[in-house]
N, C-alpha and C positions, 0 to 999 in steps of 0.2 A: 658467719663459721656454720657452716651445714654439723648440725650434731648427731654425731651415735654414742647413746649407752652403751658405757664398760659391762663385762660382766665376768664376774667373778676368775673364771678359768680363760680369760683373755690374753691375759701376759703370765708366765710360767714363773714360777718361784724362782727367786733370784736375779731374774733378767733384768736387765736395763731398759728403761722406757725409751723408744725410739722418738716419742713424740711429748710434748706437752698434753695435759689430762687438766682438763677445768671442771668448775661446778655448774649447777644448774645455771646462776646468772653471769656465767661466762668468763670467771675470775679463775685465774691459773691456781691449781691447786698443786701438781707435781711438775715439776721440770724436766724437760727430757735429758736424759741418760740416769736420772733417779734409779739406783735398783731399791727394789723393795726386800726385805729380808723379814720382816713383822707382820705374821699371817694376822696379825688378830686386828693392827693398825689399819694394812690395807684393805680386810674386811668392812671394817666400820667405815671407811672413806667409800667402798663399793656400794653400801648399802645406802648412805647419805647422799649421793650421785655423783659418779665421774664422765665425761665425756670427752671423746676424741672430736678432731676437725677431720671429717669425712673427705676432705679435698684432698686429704693423702691417699687415698682410692687410688688415682691416676699411678699412683711409687708403685702398685703394687706387683709383685713377680712372685705367683703365677696370678694373675688375675682371679678374682672369686667366681661361681658361674653365673650369679646375678646380674655383675657387673657386665661380664661377656655380653648377656641377652640385653641389658642396658643400651649400651653400647652398640650393641649391632642393630638394636630398632630405632635409635637415633641416626645411627650414619646411612641407614636405608630408609627411612623416612626423609632424608636430606637428596637419594637418588630420587626417589619417586616423586619428589616435589618438584624437580627441577633437572630430569636426565640428560648430562650431556652428550655431545655427538662426539666422536676418537675414543681415546684411550677412558676418558674419566667414568664412565659407566661400569665398564670391566674391570679398572685398578678397586672402585668403590666397593663393588662385590665381591673383589676377590677377598678385599679386607674384611668384609662381613664373614667370609667361609672361614677365615684363621681364627676371627672370635670364635665364630660355632665349635672351629678345631677344639680352641683354646676351654673352652669351657666346658665340652663333653671330656677333656682329659680331665681334668679336675673334677668330674663328678658326671658319668654319665644318668645315674639316677636323679642328684638333684635337678639336672637338665630340664628331665622331661617331667619330675614334679612341678617346676617352675610353670608350663606348658599348662599341667591339668588343671594347677590350682589357678591361673590367671582371671582378676576378677574386672581388669581394665578393658575398655571398651575396645572391641577389636576394630583396628585398621589396616588397610592393604600392607605396611610393612611387619605389624606385629604379625598378621595372619602369614605371611612371607616366612619370616623367621621360625614361627612356632612349627608350619609346616617342614619346613627344613631340619627341626630337631627331629620330627617323629622318620622324616628318610634318612638322615645320620643313623639311627637306632638300625633300621631295617637296612641299610647297606651292610653294616657289621657282620649282621647277620647271615646276608648272602655273599659274602668276602669277597665283593669290589675292592677290585687294585685303588689304591689312591690317589692316584689320577684322575682316573674316569669317577670317584667319591667327588671330588674337587667340582669336575663338572659338574654332576649328578645336582650336588648343592647350589651353585651357581643358577643352576635351572630352575629348581626349587625356589629360591630368592629375585626371582624374575620373571615366574610364570604372570603375573599380573602387573606387569610394569608399564608397556605401552599402551595397553587397552582401558586406562581408566577414565582417561578422559573421554574418550570418545566412544565410550557405551555409557546407557541411560541406567540410572540411577533406577533398576525394579526390584530392590529390599534384595537380593540373592547373587552375592561375588561370585558365585562359581557360574549361575546362568549367565551374568555377565562376559567371562570369560569364554565359556564354551559359544556364545555369539559369534563373540569375535577373533575366534582365537587363529582362525587361516590365514592372516597375514603378521603374526606374533615373532617367528624366527627371521623373517625378512626384516622386520622392524628394527631389529633388537640387528640385526646387521649394518642396518644404516645409522645406529648408534655407537658402530667400531665394536661391537664384539664379533672376534674371527674365530673362535675355538669350538673345532669343526665336533667333538663331542657334546658341548653346551648348545650348541643349537641342535642337535640331531637329537637330544633328549628333552630338548623342549618342544619340538616338531612331534615327536611322539606322545608327548605329555597332553599337547593341546586336542591330538585326534582323540586320545584316551577319554577327553573331555567328554565329547560329543556322544549324544544320545545314540547314535547310528551306528558308530564303532564296534568295528566286531574284527578282531585279531589276535591270531593266536601263533607264539614265534617262541623259539630258544635265541633269539639276537639280544645280547644280552645290551643293547642300547634300546631297544625296543621297551624291552622289562624293565629298563631303569625310568623311561619316560612314564609305561604305566605304575610307577612307584610315586613319583613326584605326582601324579593325576590321583591316585588313593590316596595319597596322603594331606592332599590338598580338600579333598571332598571330605574327609575324617575331621582335619583339623576345623572344617567350616563348620561344620553340623555339632559337633561337642561345643562351639563358643556361639551357638544361637540362643540368647538370652529367653524367647517366644516359645523355642521347643519344648515339649514335654519330657523330652529326656536331654534337657543342657547338660552336659557336662556326662552323661550316663554312657561310658567307654561302651560297655559291652551293649547296648541295644543299638549305639552308633554301627559300629562294628557289623553286625547282623544285619542289619536294616541294607547298609550297606552293598553286601557280600550279595543278600536277595535280590536289589536292584538291580546289581550294578556288575552281579559276579563275572556274568558274560565278558565282561570288557575286558576282565585281567588274566596274565597266565596265572593257575591253577598255585604252580608253586610261590607266587606270590604273596598271594592270600595266606598261603601257609608259613612264610619267612614273617610277613606282619604281626601275624599271631604269635610266633616264638621270639620275635625278637622285643614286642611288647606285653605279652600276656592279655588277655581275656580283661585282665583290669590292669592296666600299665601302673606305673608307681607313678602315685600322687592321684589316684583315682580315691573318691571320696566312699566310702562304701557301709552298708548296715550288715551287723552280726548277727547271727543268730541270738545271741545274748540278748539285744536290743543296746549294745553300744555302736556308736557310730567313730570310724576312724579312716586313717588313711593310706593306703598300700606304699608301703617304702621298702621293699625290696620281692622280687619273684621268687618263688620256691623250685622244686621240680617239678610241679604239678600248674600247667599253664594257667587253670582255673580256679588256684588255689592260692594267690600270695600271704608273703607275712605281712600284717597290718599292723598298726600302730594306733590305738586306739585312746581317745582325745576327749570322748563325749560319754558319760555313763545314761543307762537306760532312763532313767529321772532326768535327764538334761542337766545335771553337774558337769564342770571339766575334771580331766582325769589328770591328774600332775603328780609327778610326772606321765608322759605316757605310756602305756600297759603294750608289749609285744603280745602279738596273739598268732598263731597258728593257724592259718583258717582251714587245713588239712583234717582237725580235728575236729569233731562234728559237734562239738558244744561251740566252737568259732568259725563254722562255717559261715560264709558270705549269703546274706538271704536278699539283698538288691543293689542296687548300684545307685549313687546319688549325687550331686553335684556340690561344688563349691559351698554355693549360697547354701547348703544344709548344715554349714560348719556352722558356731556361733559369731566367729570372727577370725582373722588372720590367723594362716598356720606360721606356728614357732618351727621352721625349716631347719632350724640350729637343736631344736630338741631333740629332731626325730634323727635326722642325719650328721649332728654335730657340726667337727671341723670342717668337713665338705663343702657345709653349707652357708658357713659363715662369708659373710659381705666384707670383710677381712679378716687378715692375721697379722697379730703383731708380729710372729717369726718373722714373717716375709719383710717387714720393712729396715730399713738401712738406715741407723741412724744418721751417717753420715751423709746423705741424702737430703732429709728433713730439713725445709725450711723452718727457722725459728717464728713461731709465730708473734704478730707485731703485736 
């Protein structure tokens, strides 16, 4: 059994339990369909320790953001490990696109925060999923139509697909792609991918990765390809553990636009900043007060978001998190930090509430839950 501890507000008052709940030792404490009406008794049980079987996660509708991301990475890992000719790659990638869309519909803020706060080692599939999340955010700001958005997401997910085995491991994923990008659309066609928009966006993205690329245009497909390239570079840099600005989104974006700005349409950079802000949701920042917090929402100023303070100036946790308006002088952002500057894992539920939950009991149908053995 894969367990998850129950919180006090996970189950609405007077609701029937949709599944069995267990003690820390695995013994059944409360049976499915039990109705909880005694607040004191429920609080005592939760304080003692109640757990659910996380295998019920697969029965959620709608899925949680974290479940969508985890399933996306797992599925894309399989595609990268063994791309199948024919409809196999296209079908699997389209399923990943659907998962990203589902997570985005659940909470765009939590999705971007999960990317910004990620501490897991970067793999090609994880990098592609994170890139697609940034692309999703900017596309909505650009107002692209639904059909084109699906093709652009698919291009972001397959930018690294065929080249990994052939390219030398020189320590830079972006450098490898830039060196081997010429044959990318052709090789994807050989894998059975025939969508014209998908292939066109991919071709323009691989061109934009090259240092000699210089193209200004109003063509939507070209700009979409540039978006994929920019998001890919951005995502790769904020994930570099060895960089002095690892996770420092403001420095990454500034340096990228200085180094490679001539490769991208001017309006694209504007859309990128408008969609994500100077400090994207999930960015770790140091406030003028000395507190460290996480950006939880954008404000009407792109460089002054709302922040949840998590760590006091002396290093003690702030519990519950304190909401700060960084437009106020006393709470201005002094510096952008990285996830490793926090004391530990961020409790997303404490910041974003229901939208960040790994599961929601109200989404579980008791009639569909299999009794525990």
